[in-house]
C-alpha positions as CSV (number, residue, x, y, z in Angstrom):
1,X,-19.6,-4.7,-78.2
2,X,-18.4,-3.3,-74.9
3,X,-16.2,-5.6,-72.9
4,X,-17.3,-5.8,-69.3
5,X,-15.1,-7.2,-66.6
6,X,-17.0,-8.6,-63.7
7,X,-15.4,-8.0,-60.3
8,X,-16.9,-8.8,-56.9
9,X,-18.3,-6.0,-54.8
10,X,-16.1,-5.3,-51.8
11,X,-17.5,-6.5,-48.6
12,X,-19.3,-3.6,-46.8
13,X,-17.4,-2.1,-44.0
14,X,-18.7,-2.9,-40.6
15,X,-20.9,0.0,-39.5
16,X,-22.5,0.9,-36.2
17,X,-24.8,3.5,-37.8
18,X,-27.8,1.2,-37.2
19,X,-26.9,0.6,-33.6
20,X,-29.0,-0.2,-31.6
21,X,-31.2,-2.4,-33.7
22,X,-32.1,-4.9,-31.0
23,X,-32.4,-5.0,-27.2
24,X,-29.4,-4.4,-24.9
25,X,-28.4,-6.7,-22.1
26,X,-27.6,-4.8,-18.9
27,X,-25.8,-7.1,-16.4
28,X,-26.2,-6.2,-12.7
29,X,-23.6,-8.3,-10.8
30,X,-25.6,-8.5,-7.5
31,X,-29.0,-10.0,-6.6
32,X,-32.3,-8.0,-6.8
33,X,-33.0,-5.5,-4.0
34,X,-29.6,-4.0,-3.4
35,X,-28.2,-0.6,-4.4
36,X,-26.8,-1.9,-7.7
37,X,-30.2,-3.4,-8.6
38,X,-32.1,-0.3,-7.7
39,X,-29.8,2.1,-9.6
40,X,-29.4,-0.3,-12.6
41,X,-33.2,-0.6,-13.1
42,X,-33.6,3.2,-13.1
43,X,-30.8,3.6,-15.6
44,X,-32.2,0.8,-17.8
45,X,-35.6,2.5,-17.9
46,X,-34.0,5.8,-19.0
47,X,-31.7,4.3,-21.6
48,X,-34.6,2.3,-23.0
49,X,-36.4,5.6,-23.7
50,X,-33.3,7.4,-25.1
51,X,-32.0,4.6,-27.3
52,X,-35.3,3.4,-28.6
53,X,-34.6,-0.2,-27.8
54,X,-35.3,-2.2,-24.6
55,X,-32.4,-2.3,-22.1
56,X,-33.0,-5.6,-20.3
57,X,-31.5,-6.0,-16.8
58,X,-30.0,-9.3,-15.8
59,X,-29.0,-10.0,-12.2
60,X,-25.9,-12.2,-12.1
61,X,-24.9,-12.3,-8.5
62,X,-22.1,-14.2,-6.9
63,X,-18.4,-14.0,-5.8
64,X,-18.7,-10.4,-4.7
65,X,-19.7,-9.2,-8.2
66,X,-17.2,-11.2,-10.0
67,X,-19.7,-13.6,-11.7
68,X,-21.5,-10.7,-13.4
69,X,-18.2,-8.9,-14.3
70,X,-16.8,-12.1,-15.9
71,X,-20.0,-12.7,-17.8
72,X,-19.8,-9.2,-19.2
73,X,-16.0,-9.5,-20.0
74,X,-16.6,-12.7,-21.9
75,X,-19.6,-11.3,-23.9
76,X,-19.4,-10.2,-27.6
77,X,-18.0,-6.7,-27.9
78,X,-20.9,-5.6,-30.2
79,X,-22.4,-2.9,-28.1
80,X,-25.3,-5.1,-26.9
81,X,-23.9,-6.0,-23.5
82,X,-23.1,-3.5,-20.7
83,X,-22.5,-4.0,-17.0
84,X,-22.9,-1.8,-13.9
85,X,-19.9,-2.1,-11.7
86,X,-19.0,-0.9,-8.2
87,X,-15.8,-0.8,-6.1
88,X,-15.7,-4.6,-5.9
89,X,-14.3,-4.5,-9.5
90,X,-11.2,-2.6,-8.2
91,X,-10.9,-4.5,-5.0
92,X,-11.1,-8.0,-6.5
93,X,-7.8,-7.8,-8.4
94,X,-5.9,-7.6,-5.1
95,X,-8.1,-9.9,-3.1
96,X,-8.3,-12.8,-5.5
97,X,-5.0,-14.5,-6.5
98,X,-6.6,-16.1,-9.6
99,X,-9.2,-13.6,-11.0
100,X,-10.9,-14.9,-14.2
101,X,-10.8,-11.5,-15.9
102,X,-8.7,-8.3,-15.9
103,X,-10.6,-5.2,-14.7
104,X,-8.5,-3.0,-16.9
105,X,-7.8,-5.0,-20.1
106,X,-11.1,-6.8,-20.5
107,X,-13.4,-3.8,-20.5
108,X,-14.1,-0.6,-22.4
109,X,-15.1,2.0,-19.7
110,X,-18.1,4.1,-20.6
111,X,-18.8,6.4,-17.7
112,X,-19.1,6.7,-13.9
113,X,-22.8,7.2,-13.2
114,X,-23.2,7.8,-9.4
115,X,-21.9,7.8,-5.9
116,X,-23.7,6.6,-2.8
117,X,-22.9,7.1,0.9
118,X,-23.0,4.0,3.1
119,X,-24.5,3.6,6.5
120,X,-23.7,1.2,9.3
121,X,-26.9,-0.5,10.5
122,X,-27.7,-3.1,13.2
123,X,-30.8,-4.7,14.5
124,X,-32.7,-2.7,17.2
125,X,-32.3,-5.7,19.6
126,X,-28.5,-5.2,19.7
127,X,-27.9,-3.3,23.0
128,X,-26.1,-0.4,21.4
129,X,-27.8,2.8,20.5
130,X,-24.8,4.6,19.1
131,X,-21.6,3.7,17.3
132,X,-19.5,4.3,20.4
133,X,-21.8,1.9,22.4
134,X,-21.5,-0.7,19.6
135,X,-17.7,-0.5,19.7
136,X,-17.7,-1.0,23.4
137,X,-20.0,-3.9,23.1
138,X,-17.9,-5.5,20.4
139,X,-14.7,-5.1,22.5
140,X,-16.3,-7.2,25.3
141,X,-17.1,-10.0,22.8
142,X,-14.1,-10.4,20.5
143,X,-14.9,-13.0,17.8
144,X,-18.4,-13.4,19.0
145,X,-20.1,-10.6,16.9
146,X,-20.2,-10.4,13.1
147,X,-20.8,-8.3,10.1
148,X,-22.3,-9.2,6.7
149,X,-21.3,-8.2,3.2
150,X,-22.2,-8.7,-0.4
151,X,-19.4,-11.2,-0.7
152,X,-15.6,-11.2,-0.4
153,X,-14.1,-8.3,-2.2
154,X,-17.1,-6.0,-2.1
155,X,-16.8,-2.5,-0.6
156,X,-18.9,-3.4,2.4
157,X,-16.6,-6.3,3.1
158,X,-13.6,-4.0,3.0
159,X,-15.6,-1.4,5.1
160,X,-16.1,-4.1,7.8
161,X,-12.5,-5.1,7.8
162,X,-11.4,-1.5,8.1
163,X,-13.9,-1.0,10.9
164,X,-12.1,-3.9,12.7
165,X,-8.8,-2.2,12.3
166,X,-9.8,1.4,13.0
167,X,-12.1,0.6,15.9
168,X,-9.9,-2.1,17.4
169,X,-12.6,-4.8,17.4
170,X,-12.8,-8.4,16.0
171,X,-16.1,-8.8,14.1
172,X,-16.3,-12.0,12.1
173,X,-17.0,-11.6,8.3
174,X,-20.1,-13.4,7.0
175,X,-20.2,-13.1,3.1
176,X,-23.4,-13.3,1.1
177,X,-24.2,-13.3,-2.6
178,X,-25.5,-9.7,-2.3
179,X,-25.5,-7.1,0.4
180,X,-29.3,-7.0,0.4
181,X,-29.2,-10.6,1.6
182,X,-26.9,-9.6,4.4
183,X,-29.3,-6.8,5.3
184,X,-32.1,-9.3,5.4
185,X,-30.3,-11.2,8.1
186,X,-29.6,-8.0,10.0
187,X,-33.4,-7.3,9.8
188,X,-34.1,-10.8,11.2
189,X,-31.4,-10.4,13.9
190,X,-29.3,-13.2,12.5
191,X,-26.1,-11.1,12.1
192,X,-25.1,-7.9,14.0
193,X,-23.9,-5.3,11.5
194,X,-23.8,-4.4,7.8
195,X,-22.4,-1.4,5.9
196,X,-24.8,-0.7,3.1
197,X,-25.9,2.0,0.8
198,X,-28.3,4.5,2.2
199,X,-30.9,3.9,-0.6
200,X,-31.4,0.3,0.4
201,X,-31.3,0.9,4.1
202,X,-33.2,4.1,4.6
203,X,-36.8,2.7,4.3
204,X,-36.0,0.1,7.0
205,X,-34.3,2.7,9.2
206,X,-37.3,5.1,9.0
207,X,-39.7,2.1,9.7
208,X,-37.7,1.3,12.9
209,X,-36.7,-2.1,11.6
210,X,-33.0,-1.2,11.5
211,X,-30.9,1.1,13.7
212,X,-28.5,3.4,12.0
213,X,-25.2,3.8,13.9
214,X,-23.4,6.2,11.6
215,X,-22.9,7.3,8.0
216,X,-19.6,6.0,6.5
217,X,-19.3,9.3,4.6
218,X,-17.7,12.8,4.9
219,X,-21.1,14.5,5.4
220,X,-24.6,13.7,6.5
221,X,-27.2,12.5,3.9
222,X,-30.4,14.4,3.2
223,X,-32.3,11.1,3.2
224,X,-31.1,10.5,6.8
225,X,-30.4,13.9,8.3
226,X,-30.5,12.7,11.9
227,X,-27.8,10.1,11.4
228,X,-24.3,11.3,12.3
229,X,-21.2,10.6,10.2
230,X,-18.6,8.2,11.6
231,X,-16.3,11.2,12.3
232,X,-19.1,12.9,14.3
233,X,-19.7,9.6,16.1
234,X,-16.1,9.5,17.2
235,X,-14.4,7.4,14.6
236,X,-12.5,9.7,12.1
237,X,-10.6,8.6,9.0
238,X,-13.1,5.9,8.2
239,X,-15.0,6.6,5.0
240,X,-16.2,4.2,2.3
241,X,-18.3,5.8,-0.5
242,X,-19.7,3.4,-3.1
243,X,-19.3,4.4,-6.7
244,X,-21.1,3.0,-9.7
245,X,-20.0,2.9,-13.4
246,X,-20.8,1.3,-16.6
247,X,-18.5,-0.8,-18.7
248,X,-18.7,-2.7,-22.0
249,X,-16.6,-5.7,-23.1
250,X,-13.1,-4.7,-24.4
251,X,-13.2,-4.1,-28.2
252,X,-16.7,-2.5,-28.2
253,X,-16.6,0.0,-31.1
254,X,-15.6,3.5,-30.0
255,X,-18.6,5.0,-31.8
256,X,-20.9,3.0,-29.6
257,X,-18.9,3.8,-26.4
258,X,-19.1,7.5,-27.3
259,X,-22.9,7.3,-27.9
260,X,-23.5,5.4,-24.7
261,X,-21.4,7.9,-22.8
262,X,-23.4,10.9,-24.2
263,X,-26.7,9.2,-23.4
264,X,-25.6,8.5,-19.8
265,X,-24.3,12.0,-19.2
266,X,-27.5,13.4,-20.5
267,X,-29.6,10.9,-18.5
268,X,-27.8,11.2,-15.2
269,X,-27.9,15.0,-15.2
270,X,-31.5,15.4,-16.2
271,X,-33.3,17.5,-13.5
272,X,-36.1,15.0,-12.8
273,X,-33.6,12.1,-12.4
274,X,-31.3,14.2,-10.2
275,X,-34.3,14.9,-8.0
276,X,-35.2,11.2,-7.9
277,X,-31.7,10.2,-7.0
278,X,-31.4,12.9,-4.4
279,X,-34.3,11.4,-2.6
280,X,-32.3,8.1,-2.6
281,X,-29.1,9.8,-1.3
282,X,-27.5,9.1,-4.6
283,X,-25.4,11.7,-6.5
284,X,-24.9,11.6,-10.3
285,X,-21.2,11.4,-11.1
286,X,-20.5,11.1,-14.8
287,X,-17.2,11.2,-16.6
288,X,-15.6,10.6,-20.0
289,X,-14.5,7.0,-20.9
290,X,-10.9,8.1,-20.5
291,X,-11.6,9.6,-17.0
292,X,-13.4,6.5,-15.9
293,X,-10.5,4.3,-17.1
294,X,-8.0,6.4,-15.0
295,X,-10.4,6.4,-12.0
296,X,-10.6,2.6,-12.1
297,X,-6.8,2.4,-12.1
298,X,-6.6,4.7,-9.1
299,X,-9.2,2.7,-7.2
300,X,-7.2,-0.5,-7.9
301,X,-4.1,1.1,-6.4
302,X,-6.0,2.4,-3.3
303,X,-7.8,-0.8,-2.5
304,X,-4.7,-2.8,-3.1
305,X,-3.1,-1.0,-0.2
306,X,-6.1,-1.7,2.0
307,X,-6.2,-5.4,1.2
308,X,-2.5,-5.8,2.0
309,X,-2.7,-3.8,5.2
310,X,-5.7,-5.9,6.4
311,X,-3.9,-9.1,5.3
312,X,-7.0,-10.3,3.3
313,X,-7.3,-13.1,0.7
314,X,-10.5,-14.5,-0.7
315,X,-8.9,-17.7,-2.0
C-alpha cells in the first residue's frame, strides 16, 4: 500500500490576469460641467470600450479638488479606483498647511492625458472690452472687483492671484466648489472675472454670453481664433496652462498601472479623439508613469514658489 502524505495546497499567488473583472470607479474631483468633468467623461467612455468593463464617473467636488483626491488616495489599491487630477494637486501641498494626503507618496501615477489653454472671461455688462481696459477699470476700484475660482488651490485661483501681482490690481478672490460654478456667476453678472479652460467657456463666448479678454496661453486657440493671448493683449509673462493626468492609489499593482497607461496612450492619440479634443482646444499629452511622477514633482516645486511669492494660505 502506498503511503500518501497529505499537504495543504499553497495559497494561489495574487494575480491581476483577470483584471478588470468588474466596473472601475473614476473620481472627478470637481462638480459636473467644468473642464475636468467634460474630459473625464470622454475618457471614461473610451476606457469602457477598451477595457470591456464600465468606467463609472463620480464627481467629488470640494476644497479645490482635495476632497476627490483624498477619496482616491484612501481607496483600495486594487486597480478599480482612478482619479483625474489637475494642477490643484501640485498647488495644494504648498497652499494647505495640513493636507490630508501626500500628492507624491499616496498615489501611483499612470499618465498625463491632456493640456488645456485657459481664457479670461467677464460678463458683457462689465465696461471693459479688452484686457487693457479691464486692468484700467480694476485699478480705479481696488478691492471692489473680484474673480472666481474652483476653490482655494486650484490653478484658476493661482491665475487670479498672479494676475493681481502682474497687472498691479487688487481683485478679491471668491472661491467656489468648482470653476463651472464660478463661471455661472460670471454669466449672471454676480462676479467680474474668471480664468477657465477654453472648452467650458467657448460656447458661452460664441453665444455672446461671456466676453473673452485674453487667452492665458503662449499661443491662440483654434476654438477661439479671434481672442488674443495675454502677451498680445499687453501682459507678458503671465501664462497658466491647465494639465490633466490620471492617478491610482499608491500600491496599485504595477501590471495594472502599465495596462492602464497603455490603454490611455492608445486612447488619447486615436485620430478621432484627437480631432474631437482639438475642437475643444484640448491637446493630448500622454507620458509614462515615471515621467508623470517626475512632472508632478516639478509642478509642486514651481507652484510652491508662486504660493510663497503671493503670500497665500488656504487655512
